N, CA and C of each residue as an Amber inpcrd file, in Angstrom:
protein
   291
  46.4590000  47.1440000  39.9350000  47.1770000  47.0360000  40.9820000
  46.5750000  48.1500000  42.1640000  45.3770000  48.0080000  43.1950000
  45.4040000  49.2580000  44.0770000  45.9370000  49.7620000  44.0510000
  45.9740000  51.0690000  44.6760000  47.1710000  52.0910000  45.3080000
  47.5820000  51.8070000  46.7310000  46.6940000  51.5820000  47.4380000
  47.3160000  50.9360000  48.4720000  47.9490000  50.0510000  48.4200000
  47.4870000  48.6230000  47.9430000  48.4140000  47.5280000  47.9810000
  50.1790000  48.1740000  47.0720000  49.9540000  48.6640000  46.2350000
  51.4910000  48.8420000  46.0220000  52.4430000  50.0030000  46.4180000
  51.4480000  50.9100000  47.1700000  52.2180000  51.5950000  48.1260000
  52.4070000  50.8360000  49.3650000  51.8890000  49.7390000  49.9410000
  52.2940000  48.6120000  51.2540000  53.4850000  47.6230000  50.4530000
  53.4530000  47.2890000  49.3050000  54.7480000  46.6520000  48.4330000
  55.6780000  47.4690000  48.5780000  55.3600000  49.0980000  48.0460000
  56.7930000  49.7550000  48.0350000  57.7690000  50.0320000  49.1820000
  56.4390000  50.0570000  50.1280000  57.2290000  50.7150000  51.3810000
  57.8320000  49.2200000  51.9380000  57.2700000  48.2760000  51.6750000
  58.0450000  46.9550000  52.6620000  59.4670000  46.8210000  52.0410000
  59.6010000  47.7120000  50.7430000  61.0840000  47.2170000  50.0770000
  62.0930000  48.3550000  50.2920000  61.4160000  49.3470000  50.6440000
  62.0360000  50.3650000  51.5650000  62.7800000  50.6200000  52.1780000
  62.6400000  49.2760000  53.1660000  63.7210000  49.4630000  53.9200000
  65.1340000  48.7400000  53.6700000  66.1840000  49.1170000  53.7780000
  67.1080000  48.3060000  53.3600000  67.3970000  46.8140000  53.4220000
  67.7280000  46.1090000  54.9720000  67.4030000  45.0950000  54.7470000
  66.4080000  44.0040000  54.4680000  64.6690000  44.7240000  54.6040000
  64.0780000  43.6390000  53.4030000  64.5120000  44.0550000  52.0750000
  65.2370000  44.9310000  51.5160000  65.5060000  44.8820000  50.0960000
  66.5490000  44.1610000  49.7840000  67.9180000  44.0180000  50.8790000
  68.6050000  43.0250000  50.5730000  68.2580000  41.4890000  50.1890000
  67.1480000  41.4680000  51.6690000  66.3550000  39.7540000  51.3240000
  66.0220000  39.3090000  49.9830000  64.7680000  40.7630000  49.7600000
  64.0020000  40.3950000  48.6560000  65.4950000  40.2650000  47.0170000
  66.2810000  41.0300000  47.3280000  67.4050000  41.2060000  46.4280000
  67.9870000  39.6850000  46.1610000  68.0530000  39.2030000  47.1230000
  68.8270000  37.7830000  47.5100000  67.9960000  36.8510000  46.9630000
  66.6110000  37.2630000  47.5480000  65.5520000  36.1140000  46.9310000
  65.5150000  35.4750000  45.2770000  65.1320000  36.8660000  44.9070000
  64.6450000  37.1040000  43.6790000  66.0300000  36.3140000  42.9110000
  67.8170000  36.7200000  42.7580000  68.1800000  36.2000000  42.5690000
  68.4930000  34.9020000  42.4520000  68.0300000  34.2610000  43.5830000
  68.2200000  32.6450000  44.1230000  66.8100000  32.0570000  43.1480000
  66.4700000  32.3770000  42.6360000  65.0880000  31.3670000  41.9850000
  64.0560000  30.7840000  42.4740000  63.1920000  29.8710000  41.7600000
  62.3470000  29.6160000  42.4810000  62.4920000  28.2410000  43.2900000
  64.3360000  27.7080000  43.3390000  64.1220000  27.3880000  44.4250000
  64.5940000  27.9730000  45.8560000  64.8460000  29.2770000  45.6550000
  64.6470000  30.4070000  47.2380000  65.9300000  29.5180000  47.9870000
  65.7170000  30.1810000  49.3130000  67.1740000  29.8280000  50.4690000
  66.1980000  29.7470000  51.2740000  66.5790000  28.7710000  52.4100000
  65.9410000  28.2580000  53.8070000  66.7380000  29.4670000  54.8490000
  65.6220000  29.8180000  55.8230000  65.9840000  31.1750000  56.7590000
  67.6400000  30.9630000  56.4530000  68.3220000  29.7080000  57.2670000
  69.4760000  29.7220000  57.9910000  70.5700000  30.1750000  57.1210000
  70.3480000  29.9090000  55.9330000  71.3120000  29.9690000  54.9730000
  71.1070000  31.6710000  54.4400000  69.5910000  32.1320000  54.5660000
  69.1100000  33.6990000  53.8280000  70.3150000  34.4130000  55.2060000
  70.0440000  33.9600000  56.2810000  70.8140000  34.8600000  57.3980000
  72.0290000  34.8060000  57.4060000  72.8510000  33.3360000  57.1320000
  74.3910000  33.9900000  56.9140000  74.6760000  34.5310000  55.5060000
  73.5350000  34.2320000  54.4870000  74.7060000  35.1880000  53.5810000
  74.1300000  36.6420000  53.7760000  73.4530000  37.5310000  54.6940000
  73.2220000  38.9330000  55.0060000  74.0090000  38.9820000  55.8260000
  74.2850000  37.9940000  57.1100000  74.8870000  38.7900000  58.4390000
  73.7780000  39.3420000  59.1440000  72.4190000  38.7060000  59.0960000
  71.2440000  39.2100000  59.8310000  70.8740000  37.7940000  61.1110000
  70.6770000  38.2900000  62.1330000  70.4540000  37.3800000  63.2110000
  69.2610000  36.8660000  63.1690000  68.7170000  35.8070000  63.5580000
  67.4870000  35.1190000  63.0330000  66.5080000  35.6850000  63.5760000
  66.1150000  36.4090000  64.6830000  64.9540000  36.9010000  65.0150000
  64.8000000  38.1500000  64.0470000  65.6520000  38.8420000  63.7330000
  65.6550000  40.0130000  62.7850000  65.6350000  39.8370000  61.5130000
  65.7160000  38.2680000  61.0430000  65.4630000  38.4220000  59.9610000
  63.9710000  37.9090000  59.5360000  63.9580000  37.2220000  60.5350000
  61.8640000  36.8200000  60.8450000  61.4690000  37.8920000  60.9230000
  61.4490000  39.0550000  61.5740000  60.9440000  40.1280000  61.2710000
  60.6780000  40.5930000  60.0930000  61.8720000  40.8160000  59.3140000
  62.1790000  41.3100000  58.4070000  61.1000000  40.4800000  56.8590000
  61.3610000  39.2120000  57.0090000  61.0140000  38.0670000  56.1440000
  59.0720000  38.7770000  56.2490000  59.0540000  38.2630000  57.8840000
  57.4540000  38.6810000  57.7670000  56.7390000  39.6270000  57.1430000
  57.3100000  40.9560000  57.1620000  57.4210000  42.2030000  56.5500000
  56.9070000  41.7350000  54.6810000  57.5500000  40.9250000  54.3200000
  58.0260000  41.0000000  52.9450000  56.3870000  40.1550000  52.8080000
  56.2620000  38.8980000  53.7590000  54.8700000  38.0950000  53.4540000
  53.7010000  38.6790000  53.5820000  53.9960000  39.3380000  54.2460000
  52.7350000  40.3990000  54.6930000  51.8720000  40.7280000  53.4890000
  52.8250000  41.6400000  52.6690000  52.3060000  42.2220000  51.4770000
  52.4520000  41.0210000  49.7770000  52.6870000  39.7770000  50.3660000
  53.1510000  39.0780000  49.5350000  54.0100000  39.2460000  48.4190000
  55.0890000  39.3750000  48.7120000  56.3180000  39.8470000  48.0820000
  57.0860000  38.3960000  48.4290000  56.7530000  38.0620000  49.3220000
  57.6420000  36.5820000  49.7510000  56.8970000  35.6830000  50.1750000
  57.4290000  34.4170000  49.3500000  56.2590000  33.4820000  50.0660000
  57.3120000  32.4510000  51.1750000  56.8970000  31.5730000  52.0920000
  57.3550000  30.9410000  53.2600000  56.6830000  29.0820000  52.8520000
  57.7600000  28.5070000  52.7780000  57.0850000  26.9150000  52.8170000
  58.2580000  25.7560000  53.8880000  57.4510000  24.9260000  54.2280000
  58.4580000  24.3960000  55.5660000  58.6120000  23.1970000  54.6630000
  59.9180000  22.6250000  55.0100000  60.7930000  21.3760000  54.2480000
  61.7710000  20.7180000  55.4890000  61.0280000  19.6260000  55.4650000
  61.2950000  19.3680000  57.1110000  61.4210000  20.0580000  58.1460000
  62.5470000  20.2620000  58.4670000  62.6790000  21.2790000  59.6310000
  63.1100000  22.8820000  59.1890000  63.7970000  23.2790000  58.2050000
  63.8780000  24.1860000  56.9580000  62.5530000  24.9940000  56.9260000
  62.5370000  26.4790000  56.9780000  61.7530000  27.2560000  56.1590000
  62.1050000  27.5220000  54.9740000  61.6970000  27.6550000  53.5580000
  62.3600000  28.0320000  52.6920000  61.5480000  29.7140000  52.3700000
  62.3160000  30.2490000  51.7690000  61.6510000  31.4260000  51.2450000
  61.6900000  31.9070000  49.9330000  60.6960000  32.3250000  49.1490000
  61.0270000  32.5800000  48.0310000  60.4040000  33.6250000  47.4420000
  60.6130000  34.1130000  46.4590000  59.9390000  35.3730000  45.8450000
  58.9280000  35.3960000  44.9530000  57.5210000  35.8800000  45.2450000
  56.4680000  35.8430000  44.6310000  56.6880000  36.1690000  43.0390000
  57.2250000  35.7480000  42.1590000  57.7470000  36.4080000  41.0430000
  56.5190000  37.2010000  40.4120000  55.4180000  36.3490000  40.0670000
  54.0540000  37.2110000  39.9400000  53.6410000  38.3490000  40.0880000
  54.0450000  38.5350000  41.6100000  53.5220000  39.8240000  42.3760000
  54.2680000  40.5820000  41.9540000  55.8250000  40.3390000  41.9590000
  56.7930000  41.2400000  41.0710000  56.6550000  41.8030000  40.2200000
  56.5070000  41.2590000  39.5170000  56.4350000  41.1740000  37.7590000
  54.7020000  42.2780000  37.6860000  53.9340000  42.0420000  38.6080000
  52.4930000  42.8670000  38.8490000  52.7450000  44.2840000  39.0980000
  53.6770000  44.1940000  40.2100000  54.1290000  45.4370000  40.7470000
  54.9130000  46.0390000  39.8520000  55.5290000  45.5730000  39.1470000
  56.6430000  46.6600000  37.9060000  55.2750000  46.7660000  36.9830000
  55.0240000  46.1920000  36.5350000  54.3580000  46.4760000  35.6040000
  53.0060000  47.5350000  35.7700000  52.7580000  47.9030000  36.9770000
  51.8620000  48.4980000  37.6890000  52.9990000  50.0660000  37.7180000
  53.8340000  50.0830000  37.7650000  54.6310000  50.9560000  37.6770000
  54.7920000  51.7640000  36.3700000  54.8430000  50.6920000  34.7980000
  55.5730000  51.5180000  34.2750000  54.0250000  51.4530000  33.5430000
  53.0220000  50.9360000  33.7080000  51.6860000  51.6560000  33.3040000
  51.8100000  52.3860000  32.8180000  51.0850000  53.3860000  31.5740000
  51.0650000  54.0780000  30.9990000  52.5700000  55.2670000  30.8170000
  53.7370000  54.3320000  31.0610000  54.9910000  55.1560000  30.5390000
  55.2350000  55.7390000  29.2590000  55.4450000  57.2340000  29.8700000
  55.7880000  57.7790000  28.5270000  54.5000000  58.1570000  27.7240000
  53.1840000  58.2320000  28.3540000  51.6810000  58.1610000  27.0500000
  52.3290000  59.9170000  27.5340000  52.2760000  60.5270000  28.1140000
  52.0180000  62.1610000  28.4350000  50.5700000  62.4990000  29.1020000
  50.2650000  61.5040000  29.6940000  49.1500000  61.5290000  29.9910000
  49.5950000  61.7190000  31.7940000  49.3540000  63.1150000  32.3990000
  50.0340000  63.6250000  33.8130000  48.5220000  63.6620000  34.2910000
  47.5780000  62.7220000  34.5360000  46.7670000  63.1010000  35.3350000
  47.1410000  62.5010000  36.9960000
């Protein structure tokens, strides 16, 4: 993963509200959560929630899909795993380059 992409994803998670959203979506599993339910669980108003979710969508950490009138948010697990793998790459190798 290039450094700019990793930095953008980490920056998006650096906001407490976005981190709370992301953690909740990761624990929700593949089914994800509807925006309304997500907002209720976190106590975040709809417009604020939309703003923060958009930031996570822009860096591909979450996906949003329509299901009738609901907007379902899901964690993008392959991207999350790639970010974690990138951070752990070379762990304890002694290479301080």
